[in-house]
N, C-alpha and C positions, 0 to 999 in steps of 0.2 A: 677437952678430954681425950678426944678422936685422934688427934694430934700427935697426945704425950705414947696413946698405945704404938699407934704407927713409928714413932721414934723407938720404944722397944721392942719392936716386933722387927723390924730393920737390923738394930744390934744382936739380934738375937740369931737372925740369919748372917751377919759378916764372922761372929761366933762359931756358927756350926762350919761357913766355910774356910775358917781356918783351920778348926780342926777337923775335917774332912782332908786340907792339902798337907795338917800334918802327920796324919795318919797316912794318907799316899806316899810321904818320906819317907816314912819310919819302916815301911814296908819294904819298900823299894831298898833303901839301905841293910835291910836284915837281911833280903834277901840275897844281896850281893855280899855280904861280910859271912854267910849263913854258907853259903858254897865254899868257901876262902877257908873258914873254920873246920866244915868238914873233911877238906882236901888235907890240912896240917892235921887233924887228927886222924885221918886214916895216914898217913905217912909218919908219925909219929908212932900206932898202932905196929905197924909191920915192920919199924922200925926194932919195935921190943921183942917181936919173933914168940914163937910158942916154947 
């Protein structure tokens, strides 16, 4: 029974590590793309003018 609990705990830790890695990748991608989207939107807004 203890062995089965260790396997479940190990599986949970592996899923948690995968989720953390995915979250880091998403944050990095959004940071990089966010700057580019901000630049594009600023250029579009300035092109429209008052």
